[in-house]
KOLMI-699955 format. One record per residue: residue number from 1; chain; x, y, z of N, C-alpha, C, O, CB in turn. Coordinates in steps of 0.1 Angstrom, whole numbers, plus 5000, padded with zeros to 4 digits. Atoms other than C-alpha are relative to their C-alpha. Glycine has a CB too. Example, Ala and Ser with C-alpha at 12.3 -4.5 7.8 and 13.67 -1.06 7.14 Angstrom:
2
<1,'A',<5009,4988,5000>,<5123,4955,5078>,<5009,5012,5000>,<5019,5012,5007>,<4990,5000,5012>>
<2,'A',<4991,4989,5000>,<5137,4989,5071>,<4992,5011,5008>,<4997,5022,5009>,<5004,5005,4986>>
% end
This chain:
105
<1,'A',<5012,5005,4994>,<3198,4231,7507>,<5001,5000,5015>,<5011,4995,5020>,<4996,4986,4994>>
<2,'A',<5000,5000,4986>,<3189,4236,7543>,<4998,4986,5006>,<4990,4979,5001>,<4989,5010,5006>>
<3,'A',<5002,5013,4993>,<3193,4206,7566>,<4991,5002,5012>,<4992,5012,5019>,<5014,4994,5004>>
<4,'A',<5009,4999,4988>,<3167,4199,7592>,<5006,4993,5012>,<5014,4984,5011>,<4987,4992,4997>>
<5,'A',<4995,5006,4987>,<3175,4192,7628>,<4989,4994,5007>,<4977,4994,5003>,<5007,5012,5009>>
<6,'A',<5010,5007,4992>,<3157,4173,7654>,<4989,5010,5006>,<4978,5006,5009>,<5006,4992,5012>>
<7,'A',<5009,4990,4995>,<3141,4205,7666>,<4994,5010,4990>,<4990,5021,4993>,<5007,5008,5011>>
<8,'A',<5006,4992,5011>,<3130,4218,7632>,<4985,5002,5002>,<4978,4993,5006>,<5003,4994,4986>>
<9,'A',<5014,4997,4999>,<3096,4235,7631>,<4993,4995,4988>,<4999,4992,4978>,<4998,5015,5003>>
<10,'A',<5008,5003,5012>,<3068,4227,7608>,<5002,5010,4989>,<5002,5007,4977>,<4985,5000,5004>>
<11,'A',<4997,4990,5010>,<3075,4260,7591>,<5014,4997,4993>,<5015,4999,4981>,<5001,5014,5006>>
<12,'A',<4987,5004,5006>,<3111,4247,7585>,<4997,4989,4989>,<5003,4989,4979>,<5010,4995,5010>>
<13,'A',<5004,5011,5010>,<3096,4216,7568>,<4993,5006,4988>,<4996,5002,4977>,<4991,4989,5007>>
<14,'A',<5007,4994,5011>,<3073,4237,7547>,<5010,5007,4991>,<5009,5006,4978>,<4989,5010,5005>>
<15,'A',<4990,4993,5008>,<3102,4258,7535>,<5009,4991,4993>,<5012,4992,4981>,<5008,5010,5009>>
<16,'A',<4991,5009,5007>,<3125,4229,7528>,<4993,4993,4989>,<4998,4991,4978>,<5005,4989,5010>>
<17,'A',<5007,5007,5011>,<3098,4210,7508>,<4997,5010,4989>,<4997,5005,4977>,<4987,4994,5006>>
<18,'A',<5002,4990,5011>,<3090,4242,7489>,<5013,5001,4991>,<5012,5001,4979>,<4997,5014,5006>>
<19,'A',<4988,5000,5007>,<3127,4243,7479>,<5003,4987,4992>,<5007,4988,4980>,<5012,5003,5009>>
<20,'A',<4997,5013,5006>,<3130,4206,7471>,<4991,4997,4988>,<4995,4991,4979>,<4999,4989,5010>>
<21,'A',<5010,5002,5011>,<3099,4206,7449>,<5006,5007,4988>,<5005,5001,4977>,<4986,5007,5004>>
<22,'A',<4994,4993,5011>,<3116,4232,7427>,<5013,4993,4995>,<5015,4990,4983>,<5003,5014,5004>>
<23,'A',<4988,5006,5004>,<3150,4215,7428>,<4998,4987,4993>,<5006,4983,4984>,<5009,4998,5013>>
<24,'A',<5002,5013,5006>,<3136,4181,7419>,<4990,5000,4988>,<4987,4990,4982>,<4994,4991,5010>>
<25,'A',<5008,4998,5012>,<3114,4195,7391>,<4985,4996,5002>,<4978,4993,4992>,<5005,4991,4990>>
<26,'A',<5014,5003,4998>,<3080,4188,7407>,<4991,5012,5000>,<4979,5011,5003>,<4998,4992,5013>>
<27,'A',<5007,4988,4999>,<3069,4224,7406>,<4990,5003,4989>,<4982,5012,4991>,<5009,5012,5001>>
<28,'A',<5010,4999,5011>,<3048,4220,7374>,<4988,4992,5003>,<4978,4993,4995>,<5007,4996,4987>>
<29,'A',<5011,5008,4997>,<3025,4195,7390>,<4988,5009,5005>,<4990,5019,5011>,<5003,4989,5011>>
<30,'A',<5012,4993,4996>,<2989,4207,7395>,<4996,4996,5014>,<5000,4986,5019>,<4989,4998,4990>>
<31,'A',<5006,5003,4987>,<2971,4208,7428>,<4993,4987,4999>,<4994,4978,5009>,<4991,5011,5005>>
<32,'A',<5007,5012,5002>,<2949,4180,7415>,<5010,4988,5000>,<5007,4977,5005>,<4991,5000,4988>>
<33,'A',<4990,5011,5001>,<2980,4159,7407>,<5006,4997,5013>,<5008,4985,5017>,<5010,5003,4990>>
<34,'A',<4994,5002,4987>,<2995,4164,7441>,<4990,4994,5009>,<4994,4985,5017>,<5005,5014,5006>>
<35,'A',<5011,5006,4992>,<2962,4156,7458>,<4998,4985,4997>,<4997,4977,5006>,<4987,5008,4998>>
<36,'A',<5001,5014,5004>,<2959,4124,7438>,<5012,4992,5005>,<5010,4981,5010>,<4999,4999,4985>>
<37,'A',<4989,5007,4995>,<2994,4114,7448>,<4999,4998,5015>,<5003,4988,5021>,<5013,5008,4997>>
<38,'A',<5002,5001,4986>,<2986,4122,7484>,<4990,4988,5004>,<4993,4980,5013>,<4995,5013,5006>>
<39,'A',<5010,5011,4998>,<2955,4099,7483>,<5007,4986,4998>,<5004,4977,5005>,<4988,5002,4991>>
<40,'A',<4994,5012,5003>,<2976,4072,7467>,<5010,4995,5011>,<5010,4984,5015>,<5008,5001,4987>>
<41,'A',<4991,5003,4989>,<3002,4074,7495>,<4993,4997,5012>,<4998,4988,5020>,<5010,5012,5002>>
<42,'A',<5009,5004,4989>,<2975,4073,7521>,<4996,4985,4999>,<4996,4978,5009>,<4988,5009,5002>>
<43,'A',<5004,5014,5003>,<2964,4040,7505>,<5012,4991,5003>,<5010,4980,5009>,<4996,4999,4986>>
<44,'A',<4988,5008,4997>,<3000,4027,7507>,<5002,4999,5015>,<5007,4989,5020>,<5012,5005,4993>>
<45,'A',<4999,5000,4985>,<3001,4037,7544>,<4990,4990,5006>,<4993,4983,5015>,<4999,5014,5006>>
<46,'A',<5011,5009,4995>,<2968,4019,7550>,<5004,4985,4998>,<5002,4977,5006>,<4987,5003,4993>>
<47,'A',<4996,5013,5002>,<2982,3988,7534>,<5011,4995,5009>,<5011,4984,5014>,<5005,4998,4985>>
<48,'A',<4989,5003,4990>,<3013,3989,7556>,<4994,4997,5014>,<4999,4988,5021>,<5011,5011,5000>>
<49,'A',<5007,5001,4987>,<2991,3993,7587>,<4992,4987,5000>,<4992,4980,5010>,<4991,5012,5003>>
<50,'A',<5008,5012,5000>,<2969,3964,7576>,<5010,4988,5002>,<5006,4979,5010>,<4994,4998,4986>>
<51,'A',<4990,5011,4998>,<3000,3941,7575>,<5004,4999,5014>,<5004,4988,5020>,<5013,5003,4991>>
<52,'A',<4996,5000,4986>,<3010,3951,7610>,<4989,4995,5009>,<4991,4989,5019>,<5004,5015,5004>>
<53,'A',<5011,5005,4993>,<2975,3945,7622>,<4996,4986,4998>,<4987,4980,5004>,<4988,5009,4997>>
<54,'A',<5003,5014,5003>,<2975,3910,7608>,<4989,4998,4990>,<4984,4987,4989>,<4998,4993,5012>>
<55,'A',<5010,5001,5010>,<2949,3918,7582>,<5005,4994,4987>,<5017,4995,4984>,<4993,5014,4997>>
<56,'A',<4996,5007,5013>,<2950,3899,7549>,<5004,5011,4990>,<4997,5021,4988>,<4989,4991,4995>>
<57,'A',<4996,4993,5012>,<2969,3914,7520>,<5004,4990,4990>,<5008,4979,4993>,<5011,5010,5004>>
<58,'A',<4997,5010,5010>,<2974,3898,7487>,<5015,4997,4999>,<5024,5005,5002>,<4996,5007,4986>>
<59,'A',<4986,5004,5002>,<3006,3878,7481>,<5008,5008,4990>,<5020,5009,4991>,<5000,4985,4997>>
<60,'A',<4994,4993,5011>,<3013,3898,7450>,<5002,5015,5004>,<5008,5023,4997>,<4992,4999,4988>>
<61,'A',<4999,4985,4996>,<3010,3932,7469>,<5014,5003,5004>,<5021,4996,5011>,<4990,5002,5012>>
<62,'A',<4987,4994,4996>,<3041,3953,7473>,<5000,5002,5015>,<4990,5006,5021>,<5003,5013,4993>>
<63,'A',<4999,4998,4986>,<3053,3954,7509>,<5003,5015,5003>,<5013,5020,4997>,<5011,4991,5006>>
<64,'A',<4998,4986,4997>,<3051,3989,7523>,<5005,5001,5015>,<5000,4994,5024>,<4987,5008,4998>>
<65,'A',<4996,4998,4986>,<3069,4002,7554>,<4993,5012,5005>,<4992,5023,4999>,<5016,5003,5000>>
<66,'A',<5009,4989,4994>,<3048,4024,7577>,<5008,5013,5001>,<5002,5023,4997>,<4996,4996,5014>>
<67,'A',<4993,4987,4999>,<3075,4050,7584>,<5003,5006,4987>,<5001,5019,4986>,<5014,4997,5007>>
<68,'A',<4998,4995,5014>,<3083,4054,7547>,<4987,5006,4995>,<4987,5017,4989>,<5006,4990,4991>>
<69,'A',<5013,4996,5005>,<3047,4057,7538>,<4995,5013,5007>,<4989,5022,5002>,<4989,4989,5000>>
<70,'A',<5004,4989,4992>,<3040,4081,7567>,<5008,5013,4995>,<5002,5024,4994>,<5002,4998,5015>>
<71,'A',<4991,4989,5004>,<3069,4103,7555>,<4995,5005,4986>,<4995,5017,4984>,<5015,4995,4999>>
<72,'A',<5005,4996,5013>,<3055,4103,7519>,<4987,5008,5002>,<4985,5018,4995>,<4997,4987,4991>>
<73,'A',<5012,4992,4997>,<3021,4114,7533>,<5003,5014,5005>,<4997,5023,5001>,<4991,4992,5009>>
<74,'A',<4996,4987,4994>,<3037,4141,7554>,<5005,5010,4989>,<5001,5021,4988>,<5011,4998,5011>>
<75,'A',<4994,4992,5011>,<3057,4153,7524>,<4989,5006,4991>,<4989,5018,4988>,<5010,4992,4991>>
<76,'A',<5010,4995,5009>,<3027,4155,7501>,<4990,5009,5006>,<4985,5018,4999>,<4993,4988,4993>>
<77,'A',<5009,4991,4994>,<3004,4171,7526>,<5006,5014,5001>,<5000,5024,4999>,<4997,4995,5014>>
<78,'A',<4993,4987,5000>,<3030,4198,7531>,<5001,5007,4987>,<4999,5019,4985>,<5014,4999,5006>>
<79,'A',<4999,4995,5013>,<3035,4202,7494>,<4986,5006,4996>,<4986,5017,4990>,<5004,4989,4990>>
<80,'A',<5014,4996,5004>,<2997,4205,7489>,<4997,5013,5008>,<4992,5023,5002>,<4990,4990,5004>>
<81,'A',<5002,4988,4993>,<2995,4231,7517>,<5008,5012,4995>,<5003,5023,4994>,<5003,4998,5015>>
<82,'A',<4992,4989,5006>,<3023,4251,7502>,<4994,5005,4988>,<4993,5017,4986>,<5014,4995,4997>>
<83,'A',<5006,4995,5012>,<3006,4252,7469>,<4987,5007,5002>,<4983,5016,4994>,<4997,4988,4991>>
<84,'A',<5012,4994,4997>,<2974,4263,7485>,<5002,5012,5010>,<4992,5018,5015>,<4990,4990,5006>>
<85,'A',<4996,4989,4991>,<2992,4290,7507>,<4994,4998,5014>,<4989,5007,5020>,<4995,5013,4994>>
<86,'A',<5005,5003,4987>,<2982,4272,7539>,<5013,4999,5009>,<5021,4991,5007>,<4992,4987,5000>>
<87,'A',<4990,5002,4990>,<3005,4277,7569>,<4995,4989,5009>,<4986,4991,5017>,<5003,5014,5008>>
<88,'A',<5006,5011,4994>,<3000,4243,7583>,<5001,5001,5015>,<4992,4996,5022>,<5008,4987,4996>>
<89,'A',<4999,4998,4986>,<3012,4251,7618>,<4989,5009,5005>,<4983,5006,5016>,<5014,5005,5004>>
<90,'A',<5010,4991,4995>,<2989,4280,7621>,<4986,4994,4998>,<4977,4996,5007>,<5001,5014,4992>>
<91,'A',<5013,5007,5002>,<2960,4260,7606>,<4997,4990,5011>,<4986,4989,5016>,<5000,4993,4986>>
<92,'A',<5002,5010,4989>,<2966,4233,7632>,<4996,5007,5013>,<4987,5003,5020>,<5013,4992,5002>>
<93,'A',<5003,4992,4988>,<2966,4259,7660>,<4986,5005,5000>,<4979,5004,5010>,<5010,5011,5002>>
<94,'A',<5013,4995,5001>,<2935,4275,7648>,<4989,4990,5001>,<4979,4992,5008>,<4998,5007,4986>>
<95,'A',<5009,5011,4999>,<2917,4242,7644>,<4999,4995,5014>,<4988,4991,5018>,<5003,4989,4990>>
<96,'A',<5000,5005,4987>,<2928,4231,7678>,<4992,5009,5010>,<4986,5004,5019>,<5014,4998,5005>>
<97,'A',<5009,4991,4992>,<2911,4262,7693>,<4986,4996,4999>,<4978,4996,5008>,<5003,5015,4996>>
<98,'A',<5014,5004,5002>,<2879,4252,7677>,<4997,4986,5007>,<4987,4984,5013>,<4997,4998,4984>>
<99,'A',<5002,5013,4994>,<2883,4216,7688>,<4999,5000,5015>,<4992,4992,5021>,<5012,4990,4996>>
<100,'A',<5000,4999,4986>,<2889,4226,7724>,<4986,5005,5005>,<4983,5003,5017>,<5011,5010,5005>>
<101,'A',<5013,4996,4996>,<2855,4242,7725>,<4989,4990,4998>,<4977,4992,5002>,<4996,5013,4992>>
<102,'A',<5009,5011,5003>,<2838,4210,7714>,<4999,4991,5012>,<5008,4990,5020>,<5004,4992,4988>>
<103,'A',<5002,5009,4989>,<2823,4185,7738>,<5002,4986,4995>,<4994,4981,4986>,<4986,5002,5006>>
<104,'A',<4997,5013,5004>,<2838,4151,7733>,<4996,4990,5010>,<4999,4991,5022>,<5015,4998,4996>>
<105,'A',<5005,5010,4990>,<2821,4121,7749>,<5003,4986,4994>,<5000,4976,5000>,<4986,5001,5003>>
% end
C-alpha cells in the first residue's frame, strides 16, 4: 500500500482510497450505499460542529471529533467520486473556472 506524504495530491488520495476500498472489502457496496454513508458522516460532522459552537446536543448523543468526522466525509466523497469516475481535482478546477465568472456580492 502506498503511503501518503504531506505533499500528496488529490489524485494520490483517490488512488489510495481506490486500493483500500478493495483491500478492506468495501468494493461491493453500491453507489447508493456509499452516498447514504456519506450523508450519515456529514451528519456526524454537523453534530461535532454543534458541540464546538455551544449548541445543545443530547446527553445520550455520541461525542464526535471534528477532525475524525471530516476525514470520514473526505474518504467517502473520494470513494463516491471514484465509483462515478469523477476526477475530483479536475472537477474542482473546472467548477472554479465557472465560479470565477460569477458575480458575488
